[in-house]
C-alpha positions as CSV (number, residue, x, y, z in Angstrom):
1,X,-36.8,30.7,56.4
2,X,-36.4,29.5,52.9
3,X,-35.8,32.9,51.2
4,X,-33.2,33.6,53.9
5,X,-31.9,29.9,53.4
6,X,-30.8,30.6,49.7
7,X,-29.7,34.1,50.3
8,X,-27.2,32.5,52.7
9,X,-26.1,29.8,50.1
10,X,-25.6,32.0,47.2
11,X,-23.4,34.1,49.5
12,X,-21.6,31.0,50.3
13,X,-21.0,30.0,46.7
14,X,-19.8,33.7,45.8
15,X,-17.2,33.7,48.2
16,X,-15.7,30.6,47.5
17,X,-15.3,31.2,44.0
18,X,-13.6,34.5,44.6
19,X,-11.2,32.5,46.9
20,X,-10.2,30.5,44.0
21,X,-9.7,33.5,41.2
22,X,-7.7,35.0,44.2
23,X,-5.5,32.0,44.5
24,X,-4.8,31.6,40.9
25,X,-3.8,35.2,40.4
26,X,-1.8,35.4,43.5
27,X,0.4,32.7,41.8
28,X,0.6,34.4,38.5
29,X,-0.3,31.2,36.4
30,X,-3.0,30.8,33.7
31,X,-4.8,27.1,33.6
32,X,-3.1,24.8,31.3
33,X,-4.7,23.8,28.2
34,X,-5.7,20.2,28.2
35,X,-3.2,19.6,25.0
36,X,-0.3,20.8,27.4
37,X,-1.3,19.3,30.5
38,X,-2.3,15.6,29.1
39,X,0.6,15.2,26.3
40,X,3.6,13.2,27.5
41,X,7.0,14.4,26.2
42,X,7.6,13.6,22.4
43,X,11.2,12.4,21.7
44,X,12.2,14.7,18.5
45,X,15.3,16.1,16.2
46,X,15.5,19.7,16.7
47,X,17.7,22.1,14.4
48,X,19.1,25.7,14.3
49,X,18.3,27.4,11.3
50,X,20.8,29.7,9.5
51,X,21.5,31.2,6.1
52,X,22.6,29.2,3.6
53,X,24.2,30.3,0.1
54,X,22.2,29.2,-3.0
55,X,22.3,29.8,-6.6
56,X,20.3,32.6,-7.8
57,X,18.2,31.3,-11.0
58,X,15.6,32.4,-13.1
59,X,12.4,30.1,-13.3
60,X,9.8,30.1,-16.4
61,X,7.3,27.8,-17.6
62,X,6.5,26.5,-21.1
63,X,5.3,24.2,-23.7
64,X,7.4,21.3,-25.7
65,X,7.4,21.5,-29.2
66,X,8.9,19.0,-31.6
67,X,11.7,19.3,-33.4
68,X,10.3,19.2,-36.9
69,X,6.3,19.0,-37.7
70,X,5.6,18.0,-41.1
71,X,1.9,17.7,-43.4
72,X,2.9,15.7,-46.1
73,X,0.0,16.0,-48.8
74,X,-0.3,15.2,-52.7
75,X,0.4,17.2,-55.8
76,X,-2.2,15.6,-57.7
77,X,-6.3,15.0,-57.4
78,X,-7.1,11.8,-57.0
79,X,-9.4,9.1,-54.5
80,X,-7.6,7.8,-51.6
81,X,-7.5,3.9,-52.1
82,X,-5.5,2.8,-49.3
83,X,-4.2,4.4,-45.6
84,X,-1.7,2.7,-43.9
85,X,-0.8,3.9,-40.7
86,X,-3.0,5.7,-37.7
87,X,-2.1,8.8,-35.4
88,X,0.3,7.4,-32.9
89,X,2.3,5.3,-35.3
90,X,6.1,5.5,-35.8
91,X,7.2,5.7,-39.0
92,X,10.5,5.9,-40.6
93,X,11.5,8.6,-43.4
94,X,10.1,6.9,-47.0
95,X,7.8,4.9,-45.0
96,X,4.0,4.4,-47.3
97,X,1.4,6.7,-45.5
98,X,-1.5,6.4,-48.2
99,X,-2.0,5.3,-51.9
100,X,-4.1,7.1,-54.2
101,X,-5.7,5.3,-57.0
102,X,-3.6,5.7,-60.0
103,X,-4.7,3.1,-63.1
104,X,-4.5,6.1,-65.4
105,X,-1.1,7.3,-64.0
106,X,0.1,3.9,-64.6
107,X,-1.6,3.8,-68.3
108,X,0.5,7.2,-68.8
109,X,3.3,5.4,-67.8
110,X,3.5,2.2,-70.0
111,X,2.4,4.8,-72.8
112,X,5.9,6.2,-72.1
113,X,7.6,3.4,-71.9
114,X,6.3,1.7,-75.4
115,X,7.2,5.4,-76.9
116,X,10.5,4.8,-75.4
117,X,11.0,1.4,-77.4
118,X,10.0,3.0,-80.4
119,X,12.6,5.7,-80.4
120,X,15.7,3.2,-79.2
121,X,14.6,1.0,-82.7
122,X,14.0,4.4,-84.5
123,X,17.4,5.6,-83.1
124,X,19.2,1.9,-83.9
125,X,18.0,2.1,-87.5
126,X,19.3,6.0,-88.3
127,X,22.5,4.4,-86.1
128,X,23.1,1.8,-88.8
129,X,22.2,3.7,-91.6
130,X,24.7,6.4,-90.2
131,X,27.4,3.9,-90.3
132,X,27.1,2.7,-93.6
133,X,27.0,6.0,-95.2
134,X,30.0,7.0,-93.5
135,X,31.9,4.1,-95.4
136,X,29.9,4.9,-98.7
137,X,31.3,8.3,-98.4
138,X,34.5,7.9,-97.6
139,X,34.8,5.6,-100.6
140,X,33.0,8.4,-102.7
141,X,30.0,6.0,-103.6
142,X,27.7,8.8,-101.9
143,X,26.8,12.3,-102.4
144,X,27.3,14.6,-99.7
145,X,23.4,15.4,-99.4
146,X,22.6,11.9,-98.8
147,X,25.6,11.8,-96.2
148,X,24.3,14.8,-94.4
149,X,20.5,13.5,-94.9
150,X,21.8,10.1,-93.0
151,X,23.6,12.2,-90.2
152,X,20.5,14.2,-89.5
153,X,18.3,11.2,-89.1
154,X,20.6,10.0,-86.9
155,X,20.6,12.8,-84.6
156,X,17.1,13.4,-85.0
157,X,16.9,9.8,-83.4
158,X,19.0,10.6,-80.9
159,X,17.0,13.5,-79.8
160,X,13.9,11.5,-80.2
161,X,14.8,9.1,-77.6
162,X,16.0,11.5,-75.2
163,X,12.1,12.9,-75.6
164,X,11.0,9.7,-75.2
165,X,13.2,9.0,-71.9
166,X,12.1,12.9,-70.7
167,X,8.5,12.0,-71.0
168,X,8.7,8.6,-69.5
169,X,10.7,10.0,-66.2
170,X,7.7,12.3,-66.1
171,X,5.4,9.7,-66.3
172,X,6.9,7.9,-63.5
173,X,7.1,10.8,-61.4
174,X,3.4,11.4,-61.7
175,X,2.8,8.2,-60.9
176,X,4.8,8.4,-58.0
177,X,2.7,11.3,-56.5
178,X,0.0,8.6,-56.0
179,X,2.2,7.1,-52.9
180,X,2.3,9.4,-49.8
181,X,5.3,8.9,-48.3
182,X,6.7,10.2,-45.1
183,X,9.4,12.8,-45.1
184,X,11.0,12.2,-42.3
185,X,11.2,9.4,-39.0
186,X,9.1,10.1,-36.3
187,X,5.3,9.9,-35.4
188,X,1.8,10.3,-37.1
189,X,-0.1,12.8,-34.5
190,X,-2.7,13.1,-36.9
191,X,-4.6,12.0,-39.9
192,X,-7.0,13.8,-41.8
193,X,-7.8,11.5,-44.7
194,X,-9.8,8.1,-44.8
195,X,-10.2,5.4,-47.8
196,X,-12.5,6.8,-50.7
197,X,-11.8,10.7,-49.7
198,X,-10.9,12.7,-52.7
199,X,-7.2,14.3,-52.0
200,X,-7.0,17.7,-53.5
201,X,-3.3,19.6,-53.7
202,X,-2.2,21.6,-51.1
203,X,-4.5,19.8,-48.7
204,X,-2.7,18.5,-45.3
205,X,-3.2,14.6,-45.2
206,X,-1.0,13.9,-42.0
207,X,0.7,15.5,-39.3
208,X,4.0,14.0,-38.3
209,X,6.5,15.0,-35.7
210,X,10.1,14.3,-35.0
211,X,10.9,13.9,-31.8
212,X,14.5,12.9,-31.6
213,X,14.8,16.1,-30.3
214,X,12.2,18.7,-28.9
215,X,12.5,22.2,-28.5
216,X,10.8,24.2,-25.1
217,X,9.3,27.7,-25.4
218,X,8.9,29.2,-22.5
219,X,8.5,33.3,-21.8
220,X,10.9,35.1,-19.9
221,X,10.1,38.9,-17.9
222,X,12.2,41.5,-19.0
223,X,13.8,42.1,-15.9
224,X,15.2,38.6,-16.1
225,X,16.3,38.3,-19.7
226,X,19.4,40.0,-19.5
227,X,22.3,37.8,-19.5
228,X,20.6,34.7,-21.4
229,X,22.5,34.3,-24.7
230,X,22.7,31.0,-27.0
231,X,24.4,28.1,-25.4
232,X,23.2,29.1,-21.6
233,X,22.7,26.1,-19.8
234,X,19.4,25.3,-18.2
235,X,17.5,22.7,-16.0
236,X,14.3,21.3,-17.3
237,X,11.8,20.0,-15.4
238,X,8.9,17.9,-17.7
239,X,7.0,15.0,-16.0
240,X,9.2,15.1,-12.7
241,X,12.0,14.3,-15.0
242,X,15.1,17.0,-14.5
243,X,17.1,17.0,-17.8
244,X,20.0,19.5,-19.3
245,X,19.2,22.0,-21.9
246,X,20.8,25.0,-23.6
247,X,19.4,27.8,-24.7
248,X,19.1,27.8,-28.8
249,X,17.6,31.3,-29.4
250,X,16.4,34.3,-27.3
251,X,13.8,36.5,-29.6
252,X,15.3,39.8,-29.5
253,X,11.5,41.2,-29.9
254,X,9.5,40.9,-26.3
255,X,6.0,40.7,-26.5
256,X,4.6,44.9,-25.4
257,X,1.6,43.3,-23.6
258,X,3.3,40.9,-21.2
259,X,6.6,42.4,-21.6
260,X,8.4,39.2,-21.8
261,X,11.1,37.4,-24.1
262,X,10.3,34.1,-25.8
263,X,13.2,32.1,-25.2
264,X,14.0,28.4,-27.0
265,X,15.7,25.8,-25.6
266,X,16.9,22.3,-27.4
267,X,16.5,18.9,-25.6
268,X,17.6,15.7,-26.6
269,X,14.9,13.4,-26.6
270,X,16.4,9.8,-27.6
271,X,13.5,7.7,-26.0
272,X,11.0,9.8,-27.1
273,X,9.4,10.3,-23.6
274,X,8.9,13.8,-24.2
275,X,5.9,14.6,-26.4
276,X,4.8,17.8,-28.0
277,X,2.4,19.7,-25.7
278,X,4.0,18.5,-22.5
279,X,4.4,21.2,-19.8
280,X,7.7,22.2,-18.7
281,X,9.4,23.9,-16.2
282,X,12.8,25.6,-16.8
283,X,15.4,27.1,-14.6
284,X,18.4,29.2,-15.6
285,X,21.0,29.5,-12.9
286,X,22.7,32.9,-12.7
287,X,24.7,34.2,-9.6
288,X,24.6,33.5,-5.8
289,X,22.7,34.5,-2.9
290,X,21.8,33.9,0.9
291,X,18.7,32.7,2.0
292,X,17.2,31.2,4.8
293,X,15.8,28.0,4.3
294,X,14.6,24.6,5.8
295,X,14.0,20.7,4.6
296,X,11.1,20.4,3.1
297,X,9.5,17.7,5.1
298,X,9.7,20.4,8.1
299,X,6.8,22.1,6.6
300,X,3.1,21.3,7.5
301,X,0.4,21.8,5.4
302,X,-2.9,23.2,6.5
303,X,-5.6,23.9,3.8
304,X,-4.0,27.4,2.3
305,X,-1.4,27.4,5.0
306,X,1.9,26.5,5.6
307,X,3.6,26.4,9.2
308,X,6.8,25.4,11.2
309,X,7.0,23.1,14.7
310,X,9.3,25.8,16.9
311,X,11.2,24.4,19.5
312,X,10.4,26.9,22.4
313,X,12.8,27.3,25.4
314,X,9.8,26.2,27.6
315,X,10.0,22.5,26.0
316,X,7.0,22.9,24.1
317,X,6.6,23.1,20.5
318,X,4.9,26.0,18.5
319,X,3.3,25.7,15.2
320,X,4.4,28.7,13.5
321,X,3.0,30.0,10.2
322,X,5.8,31.3,7.5
323,X,5.6,32.5,4.0
324,X,7.7,30.1,1.8
325,X,9.2,30.4,-1.7
326,X,10.9,27.8,-3.9
327,X,11.8,24.4,-2.8
328,X,15.2,23.2,-4.3
329,X,17.1,19.8,-3.7
330,X,14.4,19.2,-1.1
331,X,14.9,22.4,0.9
332,X,12.6,25.4,0.9
333,X,13.0,28.9,1.7
334,X,11.5,30.8,4.3
335,X,10.5,34.3,3.1
336,X,9.1,35.8,6.6
337,X,7.8,34.4,9.9
338,X,11.1,32.5,11.2
339,X,14.3,33.6,11.8
340,X,17.9,32.6,11.4
341,X,18.8,31.1,14.6
342,X,15.4,29.5,16.0
343,X,15.2,26.1,16.5
344,X,12.6,23.9,14.5
345,X,11.7,20.2,14.0
346,X,12.8,19.3,10.6
347,X,10.6,16.3,10.5
348,X,8.0,16.4,13.0
349,X,6.3,13.3,13.8
350,X,2.5,12.4,12.8
351,X,-0.1,14.0,14.8
352,X,2.1,16.2,16.7
353,X,-0.4,19.0,18.2
354,X,0.7,22.6,18.6
355,X,1.8,23.4,22.5
356,X,3.0,19.6,23.1
357,X,5.8,18.8,25.3
358,X,9.1,17.4,23.4
359,X,12.5,16.1,24.5
360,X,15.3,16.7,21.9
361,X,17.0,13.3,20.8
362,X,20.4,12.6,21.6
363,X,20.1,14.6,25.1
């Protein structure tokens, strides 16, 4: 009796399930998903995608380098007695950077100055003797030989004075080498010397950069370098700042390994905001082309994927994954996955889910 009862109950359950399946099939409808059946319509803005005329451009990335970079050193051997700057300091042209011990050089200058005084005294005496001899010779009171000797002594004294002055000038120049001065107005970016070090000729003691202007060096593929000439205007983006620049030089020899050409741009930098070594993005404007673009705010990101909420005719939005191109002036190019004439949400509300019902604003 028990087994017969369970068999009858199983057959009744199966029949009810079969009837329910037939009813669903007959109606031609699938069960609604929870998201589609429970969400209230969301008020959204809807736009129709269309092709736009956009400028074709060449993009490249590069590095900021200073307008001038120098590494001052010393022409003489000497121990460093004083260092007046640190890395990061702003200096003017001619500013003292470091000083070497120069007691022996100062003594040489003193000796040269004394020699000049002796030469000048000798010259004064010779000048007086020569003037007196001229008068006596005119009156016939001295022989020609004495007059010639006085003239020669005067000329020798003049030459000795000139030689003493030259030695003094050389001693002063040598003494000036003990003071290491900045050859430009700019920034100290490196300091390779400390007090007590022995400075040697040819060794770099500092590195200074002039950043009143900067150069941006980029590598442009061979397929895009044609048409880039000196004076071509470009847009440069550094630290989210966009500024105009001009092409200064296109190196005619390319890199055979990468098939790229070096292009140098000049950029004004009056406030010194751009530093050497910064990353730069460069865009060279070319001709125009047609592109399908949408607002950058319309894109939804899920990890590495990007998508759009497409407004379907059934009153629901569908999240569709697309392939995007460059973003310019707040609008992003759609390369595939979406067609012109389709409708999309330019600013999808936060939390919007795939399959949600929508109601278009303004209707």
